C-alpha positions in Angstrom: 100.9 49.7 172.6 100.5 52.0 175.7 101.4 55.6 175.7 100.4 58.9 174.2 99.7 58.3 170.5 102.0 61.0 169.0 105.0 59.8 171.0 104.4 56.1 170.4 104.1 56.7 166.7 107.2 58.9 166.7 109.2 56.2 168.5 108.0 53.6 165.9 109.0 55.8 163.0 112.4 56.7 164.5 113.4 53.1 165.3 111.9 51.3 162.3 114.5 49.1 160.6 114.4 47.2 157.3 114.2 43.9 159.2 111.1 45.0 161.0 109.1 45.4 157.8 107.5 42.1 156.5 108.5 41.2 153.0 104.9 41.6 151.7 104.9 45.2 153.1 108.3 46.0 151.5 107.0 44.7 148.2 103.9 46.8 148.5 106.0 49.9 149.2 108.0 49.3 146.1 104.7 48.8 144.1 103.5 52.1 145.5 106.7 53.9 144.7 106.7 52.6 141.1 103.1 53.7 140.7 103.9 57.1 142.2 106.6 57.6 139.6 104.2 56.5 136.8 101.7 59.1 138.1 104.4 61.8 138.2 105.5 61.4 134.6 101.8 61.4 133.6 101.4 64.6 135.6 103.3 66.6 133.0 100.0 66.4 131.0 98.2 68.2 133.8 96.4 71.5 132.9 97.8 73.4 135.9 101.3 71.8 136.0 103.0 74.8 134.4 101.5 77.1 137.0 102.7 75.0 139.9 106.0 74.6 138.1 106.4 78.4 138.1 105.7 78.6 141.8 108.1 75.8 142.5 110.9 77.5 140.5 110.3 80.7 142.4 110.7 79.2 145.8 114.6 79.1 145.7 117.4 79.2 143.2 119.4 76.1 144.2 119.2 72.9 142.2 119.9 69.9 144.5 116.7 67.9 143.9 115.2 66.2 140.8 111.8 66.8 139.4 110.5 63.5 138.1 110.4 63.8 134.3 111.9 67.3 134.6 115.0 69.1 135.6 116.5 70.0 139.0 115.1 72.5 141.5 115.6 73.3 145.2 114.5 70.9 147.9 111.4 72.9 148.4 110.7 73.4 144.7 111.2 69.8 143.7 109.1 68.6 146.7 106.2 70.9 145.8 106.3 70.2 142.1 106.7 66.4 142.4 103.8 66.4 144.9 101.7 68.1 142.3 102.8 66.0 139.4 101.8 62.8 141.3 98.3 64.0 141.7 97.9 66.3 138.7 96.0 63.9 136.4 93.9 62.1 139.0 95.5 58.6 139.0 97.5 58.3 142.2 96.9 56.2 145.2 94.1 56.4 147.8 93.8 55.2 151.4 90.1 54.6 151.0 89.0 54.6 154.7 90.2 58.3 154.9 89.8 59.4 151.3 93.4 60.4 151.5 96.0 60.3 148.8 99.2 59.4 150.6 102.0 59.3 148.1 102.0 63.0 147.0 102.8 64.1 150.5 105.2 61.3 151.5 107.3 60.4 148.5 108.5 63.8 147.2 110.3 64.9 150.4 111.7 61.5 150.9 113.1 61.4 147.4 114.5 64.9 147.8 116.4 64.2 151.0 117.6 60.7 149.9 119.0 62.2 146.7 120.6 65.2 148.4 122.2 63.0 151.1 123.3 60.3 148.6 121.5 57.6 150.7 121.0 54.0 149.6 117.7 52.6 148.4 117.3 50.5 151.5 117.1 53.7 153.6 114.5 55.1 151.2 112.4 52.0 151.4 112.3 52.1 155.3 111.5 55.8 155.2 108.6 55.3 152.8 107.2 52.5 155.0 107.4 54.8 158.0 105.8 57.7 156.2 103.0 55.6 154.7 102.3 53.9 158.1 102.3 57.2 160.0 99.9 58.9 157.6 97.4 56.0 157.5 97.6 55.3 161.2 96.9 58.9 162.1 94.1 58.8 159.6 92.3 55.8 161.0 92.8 57.2 164.5 91.1 60.5 163.5 87.6 58.9 163.5 87.5 59.9 159.8 83.7 60.1 159.3 83.6 62.8 162.0 86.5 64.7 160.5 85.0 64.4 157.1 81.7 65.7 158.4 83.5 68.8 159.6 84.7 69.4 156.0 88.4 68.4 156.4 90.3 67.0 153.4 92.7 64.2 154.3 95.8 64.9 152.2 96.5 68.4 153.6 95.6 67.4 157.1 97.2 64.0 157.5 99.9 64.1 154.8 102.4 66.5 156.5 102.8 63.9 159.3 103.9 61.2 156.8 106.2 63.5 155.0 107.9 64.5 158.2 108.2 60.9 159.3 109.9 59.9 156.1 112.4 62.7 156.2 113.0 62.2 159.9 113.7 58.6 159.4 116.2 59.4 156.6 117.9 62.0 158.8 118.2 59.6 161.7 115.9 61.4 164.1 115.5 60.0 167.7 112.0 59.6 169.0 111.9 63.0 170.7 112.9 64.9 167.6 110.4 62.9 165.5 107.6 63.8 167.9 108.6 67.5 167.6 108.5 67.1 163.8 104.9 65.7 164.1 104.0 68.8 166.2 105.4 71.1 163.5 103.6 69.0 160.8 100.3 69.2 162.7 100.7 73.0 163.0 100.5 73.1 159.2 97.6 70.6 158.8 95.0 72.2 156.6 92.7 71.8 153.6 88.9 71.4 153.4 86.4 70.1 150.9 85.4 73.7 150.1 88.0 73.3 147.4 86.2 70.3 145.9 85.6 70.6 142.2 88.7 72.8 141.7 92.4 72.0 141.3 93.0 73.4 144.8 92.3 69.9 146.2 95.5 68.8 144.4 97.4 71.8 145.9 96.5 70.4 149.3 98.6 67.4 148.5 101.7 69.2 147.2 101.5 71.7 150.0 101.3 68.8 152.4 104.5 67.4 151.0 106.3 70.8 151.5 104.8 71.1 155.1 106.2 67.7 156.0 109.7 68.6 154.7 109.7 71.9 156.5 108.5 70.3 159.7 111.3 67.7 159.7 114.0 70.2 158.8 112.9 72.6 161.5 112.7 69.9 164.1 116.2 68.9 163.2 117.3 72.4 164.4 115.9 71.5 167.8 113.0 73.9 167.3 110.6 73.6 170.3 107.3 72.0 169.5 104.6 70.0 171.3 105.3 66.3 171.4 101.6 65.5 172.0 100.0 67.1 169.0 97.5 64.4 168.2 95.9 64.3 171.7 96.6 67.7 173.2 93.6 68.9 175.1 93.8 72.4 173.8 94.0 72.3 170.1 95.3 68.8 169.5 94.4 67.4 166.1 91.9 64.9 167.3 90.2 67.2 169.7 89.9 70.1 167.2 89.4 68.4 163.9 87.3 65.6 165.2 85.6 64.9 168.5 88.5 63.4 170.3 89.3 60.8 167.7 90.3 57.2 168.5 94.0 57.5 169.6 94.0 53.9 170.8 93.5 52.8 167.2 96.7 54.6 166.2 98.9 52.4 168.2 96.9 49.1 168.2 99.1 46.3 166.8 101.6 48.9 165.6 104.4 47.1 163.7 102.3 43.9 163.5 99.3 45.0 161.4 100.3 47.4 158.7 97.7 49.9 157.8 99.9 51.0 154.8 98.8 47.8 153.1 95.4 49.4 152.7 96.8 52.0 150.3 95.1 51.3 147.0 96.4 52.1 143.5 94.6 53.1 140.4 95.0 51.3 137.1 93.0 54.0 135.3 92.8 57.8 135.5 89.5 59.2 136.9 88.3 59.8 140.4 89.4 57.3 143.1 85.9 56.8 144.3 84.6 55.7 140.8 87.2 53.0 140.4 84.6 50.4 141.5 82.4 51.5 138.6 85.4 51.3 136.2 86.1 47.8 137.5 82.6 46.5 137.0 82.3 48.0 133.6 85.6 46.6 132.4 84.7 43.2 133.8 81.7 43.3 131.5 83.6 44.6 128.5 86.3 42.0 128.9 83.8 39.2 129.2 81.4 40.1 126.5 81.7 41.6 123.1 79.7 44.8 123.5 78.8 47.2 120.6 78.2 50.6 122.2 76.0 51.7 119.4 73.6 48.8 120.3 73.4 49.8 124.0 70.2 51.4 125.0 71.2 52.5 128.4 74.1 52.0 130.8 72.9 52.1 134.4 75.4 52.7 137.3 74.7 52.4 141.0 77.0 54.2 143.4 77.0 54.6 147.2 75.4 57.9 148.3 78.7 59.6 149.3 80.3 58.7 145.9 77.2 59.7 144.0 77.2 63.1 145.8 80.8 63.7 144.6 80.7 62.3 141.1 77.1 61.6 140.0 76.0 65.2 139.1 78.4 65.9 136.3 76.6 64.7 133.2 77.1 68.2 131.8 80.8 68.3 132.5 82.7 71.4 131.4 86.4 70.7 130.8 89.2 68.3 131.7 89.0 68.4 135.5 85.2 67.9 135.4 85.6 65.0 133.0 88.1 63.3 135.2 85.7 63.3 138.2 82.5 62.8 136.2 81.0 59.3 136.6 78.8 60.0 133.5 81.6 60.9 131.2 84.0 58.2 132.5 81.3 55.5 132.1 80.4 56.8 128.6 84.0 56.8 127.3 84.8 53.4 128.8 81.7 52.0 127.0 82.6 53.6 123.6 86.4 53.4 123.6 86.6 50.2 125.7 89.8 51.6 127.3 90.6 54.4 129.7 93.9 56.4 129.5 94.7 60.1 129.7 94.0 60.2 126.0 90.3 59.8 126.9 90.5 63.0 128.9 91.9 65.3 126.2 89.6 67.9 124.7 89.4 66.3 121.3 87.8 63.2 123.0 85.6 64.7 125.8 84.4 67.4 123.5 83.2 64.9 120.9 79.5 65.6 120.5 78.7 61.9 120.4 80.3 61.4 123.8 78.7 64.5 125.3 75.4 63.2 124.2 76.1 59.7 125.5 77.1 61.1 128.9 73.7 62.7 129.2 71.3 60.4 127.4 72.9 56.9 127.4 74.4 56.8 131.0 72.2 56.8 134.1 73.9 57.3 137.5 71.9 56.7 140.6 72.6 56.4 144.4 72.0 52.9 145.8 71.4 52.8 149.5 72.5 49.1 149.5 76.0 50.1 148.4 78.7 51.5 150.7 82.1 53.0 150.0 83.4 52.4 146.5 81.0 49.5 145.8 79.3 49.8 142.4 76.9 48.1 140.2 76.6 48.3 136.4 73.8 47.1 134.1 73.9 47.4 130.4 70.6 47.1 128.6 70.9 46.4 124.8 68.5 47.7 122.1 67.1 44.1 121.8 66.1 44.1 125.5 68.9 41.8 126.7 70.8 42.8 129.8 74.3 42.3 131.2 75.2 43.1 134.8 78.3 43.2 137.1 79.1 44.4 140.6 82.4 45.5 142.1 83.0 45.3 145.8 86.8 45.7 145.5 88.1 47.8 142.7 91.2 46.8 140.8 94.2 48.1 142.8 92.6 47.7 146.2 94.0 45.5 149.0 91.6 42.7 148.1 92.1 43.1 144.3 95.7 44.1 144.0 97.5 45.2 140.8 100.4 43.0 139.7 103.9 44.4 139.4 103.6 43.9 135.7 100.4 46.1 135.5 102.2 48.9 137.4 105.2 48.6 135.1 102.9 48.8 132.1 101.3 52.0 133.6 104.8 53.5 134.0 105.8 52.6 130.4 102.6 54.1 129.0 103.0 57.5 130.6 106.8 57.8 130.4 106.6 57.8 126.6 107.8 61.1 125.4 109.1 62.1 128.9 111.9 59.6 129.6 113.9 57.4 127.2 112.9 53.7 127.0 116.3 52.7 128.4 115.9 54.9 131.4 112.4 53.6 132.0 113.6 50.0 132.1 116.5 50.9 134.3 114.3 52.8 136.7 111.9 49.8 136.9 114.8 47.6 137.7 116.1 50.0 140.4 112.8 50.2 142.1 112.2 46.5 141.9 115.5 46.0 143.7 115.4 49.1 145.8 117.0 47.6 148.8 120.1 46.8 146.7 120.4 50.2 145.1 123.6 51.8 146.2 122.4 55.4 145.9 119.0 57.0 145.3 120.8 59.5 143.1 121.1 56.8 140.5 117.3 56.4 140.4 116.7 60.1 140.3 119.3 60.5 137.4 117.2 58.0 135.5 114.0 59.9 136.2 115.3 63.3 135.2 114.9 65.0 131.9 117.0 68.2 131.5 114.6 70.8 130.1 117.6 73.2 129.8 119.4 70.7 127.6 116.3 70.2 125.5 115.9 73.9 124.9 119.6 74.3 124.0 119.4 71.4 121.5 
């Protein structure tokens, strides 16, 4: 599709209609939304959630938007806190080719505006498709390996564009206003891997959601902004954050090939890059009866980039370290033969037996023959016998998708104690039939738990 990338993408997002979206993409968007809600209710278990909640409450005193699994806050507060909840416990989506979590930046501002404006579910579905596609298209056009080599972290850099696209679509922006929203989103693009190993990487995501919201709302006021932010010669995203990027890739087959389909989900908590390891190990456990006490050594092969991020944490410290530690995650899968957030609570990861297993029973090595999230697992038993498995496509990836039933199960698991069983089932039904939902407010009412009411009871 010819034309400057920012403006072509803006026209696509502004004009996108329900009928333009293939059914498989619409269903994927619903799967992603349901998974996002599951992640958000789980996020109330996050170690830093209360800190971000305090910040969100302080942003404004209005109460027009719902916090998933919480009460109402302002548009800004709910957008920020929902963004953090989605990513708080390391189990949200990943666009693997750009190492970018997309839902924390796109879904919260879309839900906030759709709820405030009492819009139907069909409008929300179209807005999410626009936001997901904009984020991932800009990502693949960035020449991501170059951007990553410069230290940029995808969610904070790419996410604001998707959030702005979703809000702009809900507000009925024309192409010119949408392009200005992208210019304002790009002016807030930030976040680097200097934050890796700290919860600040998750702040990149919720701040990206808020940036997208602000960009769209300011563009709606006809605020003057560049309409060529991606390719501008002096400070454009691609010329500054990369080496010119690949703007032609942004628009190639736009509307025909959907990059949003490459958004992968996670069945288990733990780092997105170690999901291949998890898959290979669960494949073995589900196929063979393995007694962990009879395992001599568990050997894991990871690609060099994944090993560099996750292979050096045999001596993990606390919860965040455990979540991103390949050693601990492999050890606890082997010994518990399951992986939920319960495996990342102190009473589990501080078990001396597991700490010892992480160091002495699990070996993690880089394998030059592996790329991306590919992983190999070999279990050597005390009697010398060996079992092996390899994962090229983790569960939840485009090539190895989760079923709707699996995602529903994830939501039910983590909604326990946060939402009533009846509201969980009704929310699942509303998302499964999102295009028939008369008002997004109905969905948000199901996802809200009044903390004020709980305290008064």
